[in-house]
MARLUM-222166 format. One record per residue (C-alpha): residue in three letters; y, z, x. Coordinates in nm, 2 decimals. Layout:
N
{site ala,{Y,Z,X}};
...
***
This chain:
80
{site met,{2.84,2.15,-1.35}};
{site lys,{2.72,1.98,-1.05}};
{site lys,{2.38,2.04,-1.16}};
{site ile,{2.41,1.87,-1.49}};
{site leu,{2.56,1.55,-1.35}};
{site phe,{2.29,1.54,-1.11}};
{site ser,{2.03,1.59,-1.37}};
{site leu,{2.16,1.32,-1.60}};
{site leu,{2.16,1.08,-1.31}};
{site gly,{1.81,1.15,-1.22}};
{site ser,{1.70,1.14,-1.55}};
{site thr,{1.90,0.82,-1.63}};
{site ile,{1.77,0.67,-1.29}};
{site ile,{1.39,0.78,-1.37}};
{site leu,{1.42,0.63,-1.74}};
{site gly,{1.59,0.31,-1.61}};
{site gly,{1.30,0.23,-1.40}};
{site thr,{1.01,0.32,-1.63}};
{site val,{1.21,0.09,-1.89}};
{site ser,{1.21,-0.18,-1.64}};
{site tyr,{0.82,-0.14,-1.54}};
{site val,{0.74,-0.14,-1.92}};
{site phe,{0.95,-0.45,-1.97}};
{site ala,{0.80,-0.63,-1.65}};
{site gln,{0.42,-0.58,-1.76}};
{site ser,{0.49,-0.67,-2.13}};
{site asn,{0.61,-1.01,-2.00}};
{site asp,{0.31,-1.03,-1.79}};
{site glu,{0.07,-1.06,-2.09}};
{site gly,{0.04,-1.42,-2.10}};
{site asn,{-0.06,-1.49,-1.75}};
{site asp,{-0.41,-1.52,-1.81}};
{site asn,{-0.53,-1.89,-1.69}};
{site phe,{-0.62,-2.14,-1.98}};
{site asn,{-0.80,-2.47,-1.99}};
{site phe,{-0.78,-2.79,-2.20}};
{site gly,{-1.04,-2.64,-2.43}};
{site gln,{-0.83,-2.37,-2.54}};
{site lys,{-0.55,-2.58,-2.56}};
{site lys,{-0.70,-2.87,-2.75}};
{site pro,{-0.65,-2.80,-3.12}};
{site tyr,{-0.28,-2.72,-3.05}};
{site ile,{-0.25,-3.05,-2.83}};
{site gln,{-0.41,-3.25,-3.12}};
{site glu,{-0.17,-3.09,-3.39}};
{site met,{0.13,-3.17,-3.18}};
{site his,{0.00,-3.52,-3.06}};
{site pro,{-0.22,-3.63,-3.32}};
{site glu,{-0.15,-4.02,-3.21}};
{site leu,{-0.33,-3.96,-2.88}};
{site ser,{-0.69,-4.01,-2.83}};
{site ala,{-0.91,-3.74,-2.65}};
{site gln,{-0.87,-3.88,-2.31}};
{site glu,{-0.50,-3.94,-2.33}};
{site gln,{-0.46,-3.60,-2.44}};
{site lys,{-0.68,-3.46,-2.15}};
{site asp,{-0.47,-3.67,-1.88}};
{site met,{-0.17,-3.54,-2.05}};
{site phe,{-0.26,-3.18,-2.00}};
{site asp,{-0.39,-3.24,-1.65}};
{site ser,{-0.04,-3.41,-1.55}};
{site cys,{0.10,-3.10,-1.67}};
{site his,{-0.13,-2.81,-1.59}};
{site gly,{-0.38,-2.94,-1.37}};
{site glu,{-0.34,-2.93,-0.96}};
{site asp,{0.02,-3.04,-0.85}};
{site gly,{0.11,-3.05,-1.24}};
{site ala,{0.48,-3.00,-1.34}};
{site met,{0.37,-2.67,-1.51}};
{site glu,{0.05,-2.58,-1.27}};
{site asn,{0.17,-2.20,-1.28}};
{site tyr,{0.33,-2.18,-1.64}};
{site asn,{0.04,-2.03,-1.86}};
{site glu,{0.25,-1.91,-2.18}};
{site asp,{0.35,-2.09,-2.48}};
{site met,{0.67,-2.30,-2.40}};
{site met,{0.87,-2.15,-2.70}};
{site asn,{0.76,-1.80,-2.68}};
{site ser,{0.92,-1.77,-2.30}};
{site phe,{1.26,-1.74,-2.45}};
***
């Protein structure tokens, strides 16, 4: 009986660790850096009233050096 319980506990721990690792890796897919050129079509779609320079300034203020979202590399809606 002890062998069965020990085997089940060990299997559960190994399976839980594996699932946690896979989940963490799948959430890390969006961490490639991106630049203004890659996001420009999306920005133009969302903010057509802004000039190209205003769109660039907005991108830089969010994702540039010391920007509010400097290390945030995913689409905002996909993070939930």
